[in-house]
C-alpha positions as CSV (number, residue, x, y, z in Angstrom):
1,M,0.0,0.0,0.0
2,N,1.4,3.4,-1.0
3,T,1.7,5.9,1.9
4,P,0.3,9.3,1.0
5,I,2.9,12.0,0.9
6,V,2.1,15.0,3.0
7,D,3.5,18.3,1.8
8,N,4.6,20.3,4.9
9,T,6.3,23.0,2.9
10,P,5.2,26.4,4.2
11,S,3.1,28.5,1.8
12,W,4.5,31.9,0.7
13,P,2.0,33.8,2.9
14,Q,3.3,31.9,5.9
15,R,6.9,32.6,5.1
16,L,6.1,36.3,4.5
17,L,4.2,36.5,7.8
18,T,7.3,35.2,9.7
19,V,9.5,37.9,8.1
20,V,7.0,40.7,8.6
21,M,5.7,39.7,12.1
22,P,8.5,41.2,14.1
23,L,8.1,44.5,12.3
24,L,4.4,44.9,13.1
25,P,3.0,47.2,15.8
26,H,1.6,44.3,17.8
27,H,0.0,46.3,20.6
28,L,-1.5,48.9,18.3
29,L,-3.1,46.2,16.2
30,S,-4.4,44.5,19.3
31,A,-5.9,47.8,20.6
32,M,-7.6,48.4,17.3
33,M,-9.0,44.8,17.4
34,Y,-10.1,45.4,20.9
35,A,-12.2,48.4,19.8
36,V,-13.7,46.5,16.8
37,T,-14.6,43.4,18.7
38,R,-16.5,45.5,21.3
39,C,-18.4,47.6,18.8
40,E,-22.1,47.2,19.4
41,W,-23.2,48.8,16.0
42,K,-25.5,46.0,14.9
43,L,-24.6,46.1,11.2
44,L,-20.9,45.7,11.8
45,K,-20.9,43.3,14.7
46,S,-23.5,41.0,13.0
47,R,-21.5,40.8,9.8
48,I,-18.3,40.0,11.7
49,I,-20.0,37.3,13.8
50,R,-21.7,35.7,10.7
51,W,-18.4,35.8,8.8
52,A,-16.6,34.1,11.8
53,I,-19.3,31.4,12.1
54,K,-19.0,30.5,8.4
55,H,-15.2,30.9,8.1
56,Y,-14.3,28.9,11.2
57,D,-17.3,26.5,11.2
58,V,-18.4,27.6,14.7
59,D,-21.1,25.4,16.3
60,L,-23.6,27.5,18.3
61,S,-25.8,24.6,19.2
62,E,-23.9,24.1,22.5
63,A,-24.0,27.8,23.5
64,V,-26.5,29.3,25.9
65,I,-27.3,32.0,23.3
66,K,-27.9,30.2,20.0
67,D,-29.0,33.1,17.9
68,A,-26.0,35.0,16.5
69,D,-28.0,38.2,16.3
70,L,-28.5,38.3,20.1
71,Y,-24.8,38.8,21.0
72,P,-24.3,42.5,21.7
73,S,-20.7,42.4,20.3
74,F,-18.3,40.1,18.6
75,N,-16.3,39.7,21.8
76,A,-19.5,38.6,23.6
77,F,-19.9,36.0,20.8
78,F,-16.3,35.0,21.0
79,T,-16.3,34.4,24.8
80,R,-19.8,32.9,24.7
81,Q,-21.0,30.8,27.6
82,L,-21.9,27.1,26.9
83,E,-24.8,25.1,28.3
84,S,-23.8,23.4,31.6
85,S,-24.3,20.0,30.0
86,A,-22.0,20.7,27.0
87,R,-18.7,20.1,28.8
88,P,-19.0,17.3,31.5
89,V,-16.0,17.4,33.8
90,A,-14.2,14.1,34.6
91,A,-15.1,13.5,38.3
92,G,-12.4,11.0,39.4
93,Q,-10.6,12.2,42.5
94,S,-7.2,11.9,40.8
95,D,-8.4,13.2,37.3
96,I,-6.7,16.2,35.8
97,V,-8.9,17.7,33.1
98,S,-8.3,19.9,30.1
99,P,-8.8,23.6,31.0
100,V,-9.9,24.5,27.5
101,D,-11.1,23.4,24.2
102,G,-8.1,23.2,22.0
103,E,-5.3,21.2,20.5
104,V,-2.3,19.6,22.2
105,S,0.8,21.4,21.0
106,Q,3.3,19.7,23.4
107,A,3.0,17.6,26.6
108,A,6.3,16.3,28.1
109,L,8.8,16.6,30.9
110,I,10.7,19.8,31.6
111,N,14.3,18.8,30.7
112,Q,17.1,20.8,32.4
113,G,15.0,23.9,32.6
114,R,13.9,23.7,29.0
115,L,10.4,23.2,27.5
116,I,9.7,21.9,24.0
117,Q,8.2,24.6,21.8
118,A,8.1,22.6,18.5
119,K,10.3,20.0,16.8
120,G,13.9,21.3,17.0
121,R,13.0,24.3,19.2
122,D,12.9,24.7,23.0
123,Y,12.9,27.6,25.4
124,S,13.7,28.5,29.0
125,L,11.4,27.8,31.9
126,L,13.0,30.7,33.8
127,E,12.3,33.1,30.9
128,L,8.8,31.8,30.5
129,L,8.2,32.6,34.2
130,G,9.5,36.2,33.9
131,G,12.9,35.5,35.5
132,D,11.4,34.4,38.8
133,E,14.0,31.9,40.1
134,K,11.9,30.8,43.1
135,L,8.9,30.1,40.9
136,A,11.0,28.3,38.3
137,A,12.6,26.0,41.0
138,L,9.1,24.6,41.8
139,F,8.8,23.1,38.3
140,E,12.4,21.9,37.5
141,E,12.2,18.5,35.9
142,G,8.4,18.6,36.2
143,N,5.6,18.2,33.6
144,F,4.2,20.7,31.2
145,A,1.4,20.8,28.6
146,T,0.8,23.4,25.9
147,I,-2.7,23.7,24.5
148,Y,-3.5,25.9,21.5
149,L,-6.9,27.5,21.0
150,S,-8.0,28.2,17.5
151,P,-10.5,31.0,16.6
152,R,-13.4,28.4,16.4
153,D,-12.8,27.1,19.9
154,Y,-14.7,27.9,23.2
155,H,-12.5,30.6,24.8
156,R,-13.2,30.4,28.5
157,I,-10.5,28.8,30.6
158,H,-11.3,26.4,33.5
159,M,-9.5,24.8,36.4
160,P,-7.8,21.4,35.7
161,L,-8.3,20.5,39.4
162,D,-9.1,22.2,42.7
163,G,-6.7,25.0,43.5
164,H,-6.1,27.9,45.9
165,L,-4.8,31.0,44.2
166,R,-1.4,32.1,45.6
167,K,0.0,34.5,43.1
168,M,-0.6,36.2,39.7
169,T,2.1,37.7,37.5
170,H,1.8,39.7,34.3
171,V,4.9,39.6,32.0
172,P,4.8,42.2,29.2
173,G,6.0,41.2,25.8
174,R,5.3,40.9,22.1
175,L,2.2,39.5,20.6
176,F,3.4,37.1,17.9
177,S,0.9,34.8,16.3
178,V,0.9,31.4,18.0
179,S,-0.2,29.4,14.9
180,Q,1.6,26.1,14.3
181,Y,3.8,27.6,11.6
182,T,5.0,30.6,13.8
183,T,5.5,28.3,16.8
184,E,7.8,26.2,14.6
185,S,9.5,29.3,13.2
186,V,9.9,32.0,15.8
187,P,12.5,31.3,18.5
188,N,11.4,31.5,22.2
189,L,7.9,32.4,21.1
190,F,6.1,31.7,24.4
191,A,8.8,33.3,26.5
192,R,8.6,36.5,24.3
193,N,4.9,37.0,24.1
194,E,2.9,38.8,26.8
195,R,1.5,36.4,29.4
196,V,-0.4,36.1,32.6
197,I,0.9,33.5,35.1
198,S,-1.4,32.2,37.8
199,L,0.0,30.1,40.6
200,F,-2.2,27.7,42.5
201,D,-1.7,25.3,45.4
202,T,-3.3,22.0,44.6
203,D,-3.3,18.3,45.8
204,A,-0.7,17.7,43.0
205,G,1.5,20.4,44.5
206,P,1.9,23.9,43.0
207,M,0.4,24.4,39.5
208,A,1.0,27.3,37.2
209,M,-1.5,28.2,34.5
210,I,0.0,30.5,31.9
211,L,-2.2,32.4,29.5
212,V,-0.1,33.4,26.5
213,G,-1.2,36.4,24.5
214,A,-0.9,36.5,20.7
215,I,-1.5,38.9,17.8
216,F,-4.9,40.5,18.4
217,V,-5.0,39.0,21.9
218,G,-3.7,41.9,24.1
219,S,-6.6,41.3,26.5
220,M,-6.7,38.4,29.0
221,E,-9.1,38.2,31.9
222,T,-9.3,36.3,35.2
223,V,-12.5,35.8,37.2
224,W,-10.9,37.5,40.3
225,D,-9.4,40.5,38.7
226,G,-11.2,41.1,35.4
227,I,-9.1,42.3,32.4
228,V,-5.4,42.3,33.5
229,T,-4.1,45.8,32.6
230,P,-0.9,46.5,34.5
231,V,2.0,48.7,33.6
232,R,3.0,47.8,30.1
233,H,6.8,47.9,30.4
234,R,7.6,46.1,33.6
235,I,6.6,42.8,35.3
236,S,3.7,43.2,37.8
237,S,2.8,40.6,40.5
238,W,0.0,40.2,43.0
239,E,0.2,38.0,46.1
240,Y,-2.8,36.3,47.6
241,A,-2.0,35.3,51.2
242,P,-3.8,32.4,52.8
243,Q,-6.8,33.4,54.8
244,S,-6.7,36.9,53.4
245,A,-9.7,38.6,51.8
246,Q,-8.2,38.0,48.4
247,Q,-7.6,34.3,48.9
248,L,-9.6,32.4,46.3
249,T,-10.4,28.7,45.9
250,L,-11.6,27.5,42.5
251,H,-12.8,23.9,42.0
252,K,-12.1,21.6,39.1
253,G,-14.1,22.7,36.1
254,E,-14.8,26.2,37.4
255,E,-14.0,29.1,35.1
256,M,-10.8,30.9,36.0
257,G,-10.4,33.3,33.0
258,R,-10.8,33.9,29.3
259,F,-9.1,35.0,26.2
260,N,-10.7,37.8,24.2
261,M,-9.2,36.2,21.0
262,G,-7.6,32.8,20.5
263,S,-4.3,31.9,22.0
264,T,-2.5,29.3,24.2
265,V,-2.5,27.9,27.7
266,I,0.6,26.3,29.3
267,L,0.2,24.1,32.4
268,L,3.2,23.4,34.7
269,F,3.4,20.8,37.5
270,P,6.3,19.8,39.8
271,K,8.4,16.6,39.3
272,D,6.7,13.3,39.8
273,R,3.3,14.8,40.8
274,V,1.3,14.1,37.6
275,A,1.3,11.8,34.7
276,W,-0.2,12.7,31.3
277,D,-2.5,10.3,29.6
278,E,-1.3,8.6,26.4
279,S,-3.9,10.7,24.5
280,M,-1.8,13.8,25.2
281,T,-0.1,13.6,21.8
282,N,0.8,16.5,19.5
283,G,-2.2,17.5,17.4
284,E,-4.8,15.8,19.6
285,S,-8.1,17.7,20.0
286,L,-9.3,18.3,23.5
287,K,-12.6,19.4,25.0
288,M,-12.7,21.3,28.3
289,G,-13.4,18.9,31.2
290,E,-12.1,15.7,29.6
291,R,-9.4,13.8,31.5
292,I,-5.8,14.6,30.3
293,G,-3.9,13.0,33.1
294,G,-3.9,12.0,36.7
295,K,-2.3,12.9,40.0
296,V,0.5,10.6,41.0
297,I,-0.4,8.9,44.3
298,S,2.6,8.5,46.6
299,A,3.1,5.0,48.1
């Protein structure tokens, strides 16, 4: 039997985008997109929503609001709420679940402080975490998973397991596209893009959830702080002491944040505390709430 030949040669628009991307005014473009996606002028927002539904084959049958015309803006459509039955959450005590609808980009061990970005490319754990050495030490030789959200996906982000919020850090940066081609082409992409790092205490030890911004995604939200809008040119951190008024506990499957356009979530766990399921292979499609791994039970 002849094996079909798959042509992975990048198209000329992809190659051009890689050359032009560093030159673009990323944050200006994102600010413009922010304004357009929140426009409530019916003619404009309805046309954009209907174009997105057709172009990305978006399924509204699972959404609470099924009529596209009832969304007040494109962003309201993009961050739409789903029916409670649409995403059952794996209930096993040791189950770790996908925080989002998306596609597995990478899921592996952190090797000598490096994470795999794509075949032939890796990047620094310390740089990903904004140079925080104490935070990076928690995850040395641990497990990571990178999940990419396409424009057609559900864009609310949920908890993989129960967690107590300890810290949030905003790291300013660029807003490169996080498409498969740019991930394979742009060095240190996830450590260069703007990102929000949330640290939780869990039964599997500390867990970091990293929301990575991308082109047109200069707006990320958490349920406890809304849109994260710190000082643009320096790292900002917020501590949430135990038993304080700001201390927050979120349960597995609860919403923790959202992207206002598509991007990427990176999960970090310490060494020998979790094990990814065999289904966590590159390119595998995930639904929020499905099991992706389990907590390692110590003997």
